[in-house]
KOLGUVEX-29849 format. One record per residue (C-alpha): x, y, z. Coordinates in steps of 0.1 Angstrom, whole numbers, padded with zeros to 4 digits, always signed. Example, Ala and Ser with C-alpha at 12.3 -4.5 7.8 and 13.67 -1.06 7.14 Angstrom:
2
+0123-0045+0078 +0137-0011+0071 
This chain:
120
+0001+0000-0001 +0011+0034-0008 +0015+0060+0020 -0008+0084+0000 -0034+0058-0005 -0035+0050+0032 -0040+0085+0040 -0068+0086+0014 -0084+0057+0027 -0084+0072+0061 -0099+0105+0047 -0126+0086+0029 -0134+0064+0060 -0136+0098+0080 -0158+0113+0054 -0182+0084+0053 -0183+0085+0091 -0193+0122+0091 -0220+0114+0063 -0237+0086+0084 -0237+0109+0115 -0252+0137+0096 -0278+0112+0078 -0290+0097+0113 -0292+0131+0129 -0314+0145+0101 -0334+0113+0104 -0339+0118+0142 -0348+0154+0136 -0374+0146+0110 -0389+0119+0133 -0390+0143+0161 -0407+0170+0141 -0432+0144+0128 -0442+0132+0164 -0446+0168+0176 -0466+0178+0144 -0491+0146+0153 -0492+0155+0189 -0497+0193+0189 -0529+0210+0183 -0533+0247+0172 -0552+0269+0195 -0578+0276+0169 -0587+0241+0168 -0594+0237+0206 -0628+0239+0219 -0639+0265+0245 -0637+0239+0273 -0602+0228+0263 -0590+0263+0258 -0604+0273+0294 -0582+0246+0309 -0550+0265+0297 -0551+0296+0316 -0566+0311+0349 -0578+0346+0352 -0574+0361+0386 -0602+0386+0396 -0587+0406+0425 -0610+0429+0442 -0640+0417+0423 -0662+0431+0450 -0652+0463+0465 -0646+0462+0501 -0642+0492+0524 -0625+0487+0558 -0637+0507+0588 -0611+0512+0614 -0619+0540+0639 -0637+0558+0608 -0604+0558+0588 -0618+0539+0558 -0604+0565+0533 -0569+0563+0545 -0569+0526+0542 -0582+0526+0507 -0558+0553+0498 -0524+0538+0511 -0531+0500+0515 -0553+0495+0484 -0533+0522+0466 -0565+0539+0452 -0569+0575+0439 -0590+0600+0453 -0614+0598+0423 -0618+0560+0428 -0625+0563+0463 -0650+0589+0459 -0668+0567+0433 -0666+0537+0458 -0679+0557+0487 -0704+0578+0467 -0686+0609+0479 -0673+0640+0461 -0635+0639+0454 -0628+0670+0474 -0644+0654+0503 -0623+0624+0502 -0592+0646+0498 -0600+0666+0530 -0611+0635+0550 -0578+0619+0541 -0558+0649+0550 -0574+0655+0583 -0572+0618+0592 -0535+0618+0585 -0531+0649+0606 -0551+0631+0635 -0528+0602+0631 -0495+0621+0632 -0509+0640+0664 -0516+0606+0679 -0482+0589+0670 -0464+0622+0682 -0481+0618+0714 -0473+0582+0721 -0437+0583+0710 -0425+0598+0742 -0445+0576+0766 
């Protein structure tokens, strides 16, 4: 055997090996895509019942709750539920300016109360 033909044989063997690897990888990929295509269903093909199983809708504060703690319901709505004066006014059937006044006066009362208890 000639040295050049031995190197050529090794090169052809390696080429054949690489081609086989690529062929089997391609075959595996096509089979994988085929299996996925057989199992997957388009959203448009799902019934309403099956589609409803795929997601959940959270409904926070579906019913509006007002908390009364020493007549400080406006303060609680403003700071704990992060509601604007307009939203609080609609919720409590008040004028927006009344809500703003009550919130401010309640915070002033709370400040006086806290300042009085700090030193005791």
